N, C-alpha and C positions, 0 to 999 in steps of 0.2 A: 592487363590494364583495363580491358572491357569489364571484367568482373568488378574491379575496384570502382569504376565509374558507376556501374549499376548499383552496387552496394552503397556507395556514397550518396547517390540520389535517393535511394530508399531510406537511408538514415535521416536525410534532410526532411523528407516527407513525414516520417514518423516523429521526428523531433520538433517540427514546427507546425505543420498543417493538420496532422491527425489530432493532436490535443485540442486545438481550437474547435474543430468540428465536433469532437466528442463532448467538450464542455458546453457547447450550445445545444446539444441534443436533449430531448425531454425524457427519453426512455430510462436513463440511469436512475432518475428519482423513483421510477416504478420498480426497479430491481437493483437496489443499491449494492447488495452483496456481489451480484454478477458484474456490475459496473466496476467495482474495486478490482475484480479479477482481470477485467479488460485493461484497466489502467496499468496494472502490474505486467500484463502481457506486453503492452507497448514499451514499458520501461525495459523489460528483458530483451525484447526484439531490437530496440535501439542499441543496447549494449553489445549484443551479438553482432549486429550489422557493423558497428564501429570497429569492433575487434577484427572482424573478417576483412573490412576495408583496409585496416592497417596491415594485416597479413599479406594481402595481395599487393599492396604498395611496396612492401619490403621485399617480396619475391615476385617481381613482375615478369621474369623470364621463364616461369614455370611451363612445363609441357606435360600433357596427360599421358598416362599409361592406359592401356585398354582395360576395360572391365571395372568391377567394383574395387579392386585393389588400387587401380589408378585413381579412382574417385577419392578413396580414403587418403592416398598419398597427397593428392592435390589439396585436400582439406586439412592437411597437417595432422592426421589421426594415426599415423604410423611412425615408429621410431627410425625406420630406415629410409625415410623420405630424402630425396636428393634434389638439389638444384643443379641444372646442367653447368658443368665447368667449375663448380665450387665445392664439390664433395658434400658431406652431410650438411643439413640445414644449420646455419649459424645461429649464434645467440640472438642477434636482432630479429630474425624471423620468428623466434619463439617468444622472446622477452617483450617485444613491443605489443603484440596483440594480447599476451597474457597480462600485461600491466593494465591495458584498457579494461579487460574483463574482471581482473581481481580488485582494482581500486574501489569500485562500488561495494564489492563484497567486504573488503577490509573496513570501509567506512560503516557498513551495516553492523559489523561486529563491534566497532567502536561505539556506535550509537546505542546498541543494546547494553554494553557495559556501562556507559555513562548514565543511561536512564536507570539501570539497576542500582547504581550507587546513589543516585538522587532519591529513588524510592526507599532504599534501605535507610538513609538518613531520616527520611520523613516517617518511616515506621518507628524508628527509635523515639522520635518526638511524640508520636501517637501513643506509644507505650507509657510515656510519662504523663501526658496531659489528657488522654482520652479514657473512656470507660467502655467496656464491652457490653453490648445489649444482646442478650440471648433472644429476645422477642423479634428484633429486626435483623439479627445476624449481621450486625454492623458495629463499627466503633463510633461512639457519640462524642462530639466535641462540644464543650460548653462555650458556644459562640452564638451571638444573637442573629448574625446574618444567615438567612436561609441558604444552605449549600449542601450538595451531595456529590461525591465523586468516588472513584475506585482507583486502587493501586494494583495494577495487573502484575503478572509474573509468577514466580514459583510460590510465593506466599501472598496470594491476593488478599486484598482487604477493601471493604466498602466503608466509607466514612460519611457520616451525616451530622449536621450541626444541630444543636438544641433549638436554634431558631427555626429550622425546617420541621422539627418534630412538633413545635407549637403551631406553626402556620398551616401545615398540610393535614388533611384528613387521612385516616388509615388507608382508604382506597388510593388516594393520591400518592401517599408515601410508598405503598407497595408497588405502584407502577414505576415510580422513580427508581426504587431499588432493583426492580426487574430490568430496567434499562442498564443499570450498572453491572448487573450479573451477566447481561448479554455481552458487554465488552470483555469481561473476564473469560467467559466460556468460549467466545469466538477468537480469543488471543489477538485482539485487534491491535495491541501494541506492536506486534511483529510486522503487520502490514504497514502501520504508520512509520515504524523505524526504517523499513525498506525504502519508502519514498523520501524520507528525510535524508537518508544516506545518499540516494541518487541525486537529490537536489544539492547536497554539499559538493558533490563531484562535478555536476554539470549545472551550476547555478545560473548560467547564462542561457540555458535552454528552455524554451517555452514548455516542453514536455515535463521538465523537472518541476517547474513552478506549478503548473496545472495539476500534475499528478499528486503533489503534496497537498495542495489545497482541497482538491476534489476528494481525495481519499479520506481526509479528516472529516469532511462533511458527510460523505456517503457512509462511513462507519457509524456516525451518530444516527443517521437514518436507519441503518440496519438494526441498531440497538433499539431505536424507537419501534420498529416493526415487530421485534420480538416481544416488547412490552405490550404492544397493542393486541397481539395474539392471545394474551393472557389476562388483560385488564381492559376496562372500558376506555374508549377514546377520550371521553370527557375528563376522566381522571388524569390521564397523562397530559392532555392539552392544558388544563387548568393548573396543574403542577408546574409545567414548563413556563407558563406565563408568570406564575408567582415567583419562580426562581430564575428568571431570565438573566439577572445580573450576577448570578453565581459564577465563581471561577475556581480553578483547581491548581494545585502546585505542579511543578515540573514532573513529567513522567506519569501523570494521572489523567483520567477521563472524567469530565464534569458533565452533569446533565444540562447545565446552562451553557453560556458561551456566546461568541459573536454571531454564530450561525443559527441561533435559536429562532429568529424571525422566519427564515427560510423553512425551517423544520415545522414550525407552527402552521405556516401557510400550506405546506404540503399535507399535513394531517387534517386540516380543516376542509380542504378541497375534496370533492367527490373523486375518488381514485378507483380505476379499474385494476384488477389483478393483472400482472403481466401475462401476455399470451404465451402459451407453451412454445410456440414457434419463435417468439422473441427470446425466450430463455435459451432455447436450443442454439439460436444464432449467436447469442452472447457467449455461451460456453464454447462453441466452435471457434469464435474469434479469439477468445482468450488462449485456446490451445494452439491454434494455427499460426497466429501472428509471430510468436517466437521461432517457429519453424521456417518461416519464409527466408530469412537471411542465409541460413545454410543451404537451402535449396537454390537460392539465387546465386550464391557464390560458388557452389560446388557442381553446378550443371556443366557437363562437358562442353556444351556449345559456347559457354562463356569464356573458355580458354582462348 
């Protein structure tokens, strides 16, 4: 029961307090890719902590064996684990934590399939109404509204409107297309689908809401950074300003959108590159946070 209490308190902190502190921090905007990893680490850590809490509540009378074998049995990692007086571990001891752990994973798979179907329908429409541009390596839509977006996945495609071709200079257009290529190369749709699935399961949780919103914004910033490494800042900033009102269909990434003002302010401000120590701490946090619940719940002293 002590382990269940410790894990429950840990899950409460990760689910409510940690996301608020991370969302108020300034460093994620300096290293958006690493910040996305930290957000996903918190999501994974909360899920593991909740599953282990459920396990300890279902099996409150557990006693330790000595050594590593006892530790593995206590954590439910052997098939011959036994609860005193009840024989082999019953279905509730396995099913309850497994349900907690697998539900976000199932929703993740469902989200990927749903988005794939939406993108496939949209590709079918593009095949009918769009024309392929070898120069820009994109599909051009005969539409006056300036817009550019990408459809990620197995058959990625970048789409740009005729209005954008008329409005943007070649340098601006290249920076916009590089932004979309960054989404495809980074497989950003997978990271976004993971937080979307977690938010569907735990929609009441501050971590779920913040992780979904912050991941979407940080992925756009990460794509901005790749474009800025290859093209002048003025080209991307002016292109974003001109296409701020652009939007994308479901399952796509657009260069515009509701967060474009935040992204423009970030690019216009003088920014320092993230310190290597900061990057190291972020990587360590992303790796270590998911490991804390098993260490907390499986420490012999917690029995």
